[in-house]
Structures are given as C-alpha cells and as structure tokens.
C-alpha positions, 0 to 999 in steps of 0.5 A: 303690533300697533292697533292690536286690541287683544280684548276684541274678538277677531272676525271668524273666531270661535265664540269663546276665543282666548288672548294669549301672549307667548314668549319663545314662540319660535322654538320647537315647543312654542312654534307647535303651541302657537299653531295649535292655539290658532287652529283652535280659534284663539288669538296669539301675540308671539313674542320673538327676539329682536331680529330673529331669523326664525319668524318664518317658523310661525308666520309661513305656517300660519298665514291665514291667522296672520292675515285675519289678525289672530297672529301678531309678532312682537319683537322684545328681548327676554331680559326686558319683559317690562318693555312689553307694557308699551308694546302690547295692550292689556286684556290678555287671558294667558301668558305662556312663558316658553323663552329660556336661554341656554336649553341645550346641553352645552349651556346647562352647566352655565350657572350665571346664565341659568340664574339670569333666566330665573330672574328674567322669568320672574320679572316676566310673571310680574309683567303678565300681571300688569298686562292683565293675565289671569294665568301664567303657563311656564315650560319646566323640564324633566331635568328638575327631577334629577336621578330617580329609579322609580315612578316620577310623580309631581310629588316626589322630591326633586334633585336636579343635577345641573344648573339648568335643572335647578333654575327651572325648579327654583322657578316652579317654587318661586314663581308659584309664590309670586303668583299667589302674592300677584293673584295669578294662577301659575302652572309649571309644566315639566316637558319630557323629551319631545320630538317630531318635525321641527325639532333641534338637530342635536337631539337624540331622535334627530341625531338617529334619523340623520345617521340611520336614514344614511346608513351611518354609525352613530356613537351613543352612550350606554342607553340602558336607562328608562326613557320616555318620548312625547310627540310634539303635536300631542304636547301642543294639544296638552298646552292648549288644554292647560290654557283653555281649562276653567279656573276651577280645575286648578282651584285645589292644586297645592303643587302647580307642577304637571308632568307632560310626557308620552305614553310609552316608558322603556329602555332607551335602547329600545327606542333607538333600535325601533328608529333604526328599524323604521329607517330601514335597518341601515344604521349602526348604533354604537353604544357606550362610545360617547359621554353622557349629557350634562345630567349624566345617566338619568331614568325617565319614568314619568307619571301623567295621571295628574294632567289626565285627571285635571284636564282630560289630556292623554297622548295619542301618537305611538312612537313608531307613528310619530317617528314615521311622520318625522321621517315623511316631514323630512322627505315629503311624499316618501312611503314607509 
C-alpha cells in the first residue's frame, strides 16, 4: 500500500472515478463488490485479515486493476480499525464496511462475539471519518427483522431472533447516530439470501447443488416459509449504485436502511425443487428431517421499492438463470 494516493486518478480510469475502502473484501459479498467497482472504473483499497489465504479471490480476478494500481490490498485486523490511519492515505470517498466475524449459523447466537463486532464497526466508522470519507456503507442483514408474516419494508418494527441480528440492528441505530455526529452519510443495506458462484459451501443453495448434482438425498427443514434469493452480480451492482449515487439522493432519508433482495418471493420449497429440476431431477429433498437455523422458521417477503426509488436499481437475474450460471461456474463448458 506504500505510495498509494487515493486522491489521484489512476491512468485509464473513468472521468469521475471514486476512491473506495472496503473491509471484508475477500468475503462472498465483498469479492463481488470489489470486482464490480473495479469494472466501473473505481479505485479500491481492499482491507483483508493479516495472513489471509483468500486474497487470491480478488487479486486473480482483477489482475489488470492490480497492475494498473486501481486495486490495493491492505492487511489489517477488524478489531484494530484505527491502524488503517497509518496504512491508508486520507482522501477516500466511500468506506464499505463488509467485515464481520461469525456470520455463519453456528456463531449467530454467540452474544460476546456479536457485541464485539458492533464495537469494532463503530470504531471503523470513526476511522472512516478520520480518513476523509463522506459516506459509510454497511452490510446489514435480513436477520434484523425477525419473524414477520407480511411485506417487509424498512419501516416495520424489527424483532431479531439472534444475537447476530440484534448486533446488526444496533449498528443501524447507533451507526446512523454516530455518523450524523461525525458529519458522514450512513447507509445500511439489509442483504437477503444472496447466492451464486463463490458462495459459502454451507448455504442452502450450495448444499442443494452439492447433493442434487450427485443424485443424493438432502436433509432439509420444513421449507414452508416464504423466501427470497438474490443473485450475487445483482447484489454487487446495487452496492456500486449506492456508492455512486449523488449525495442529494440520501438528503431526506430519516431511516438509513435499504432492503437488498431479489425480485421473486415464493415458498422456499419451490426454490428447492427448482434447483433439483435444473440439476436434472436426480436428487431427493428430504423435508422436515433437520433442525431449523438459529433464527428458526422465518418468512422473507422483502420490499425493494425504497432502493429502486432512491438509486434506480432493480434485480436483473431470474432465479433459474442464476442457478444455471452457478452450475456452469462449477463445471465450465457444461451445457444445461
């Protein structure tokens, strides 16, 4: 990172390129966002854990940007955000904070861990201000809502059912208040069930693909709840648009939260059976044979109207199309 000047426009960049700092840059969401931002001509300082073995997730896919000095990799622990003041120059436009420990189902009930994540995230917000950023984009979660039967708009009461959801919701509230005090724009993106190439192997979609492509049985919950899936490239495009939108787009927002979800909501069982069909119908979904996740049985019926109205984003990828893209990424050259 030595010698980087985020305030300088690198050769070959677009006219109005932005300078973006991102934690969690090697995560599923982060890696996709890094790639999308670089494709749009922006400069990204990707903050990764010291000694991370996942750095190639972003460097291999973005070699030209790395060579062209539009991608920089910086090692820094999430628990010590102020160290970034010695590792990064001032003058960035947006700080994307996607780093968060213990997002898997097994860690979502670990209250001590989730409270530490919250503390670290608030300190990261203060660091973003010290680095000169005017906007702070945080990756929230569908888990903040808890159990709802109806449409989930950003204005409905939130009743999270796990320490993970509680901490993310607390960041929305405390982060927004702190940002106002510091003079930053705080944006809180509640991400709903993303899927696609590069996803975690323990997710429902990946578990279905693993089993159904092999013609195996898959233990599942009841799968009777309403659900929504978002393809990773659509998610990354939305994050880019939130980074790029002019400041006046957010001037009248009383609530910094935005739902980021797909365009199809239906019973989860329908999605599972569509995956099986697209895998050749060789698998066997075994419903009601495994316990539910940490939040229990939760309906997901998200509204994306606020995000669409604010920045003009709409998901482009139908679920079946996204699943086929994900299958092809596993088996390059395969025809389905």
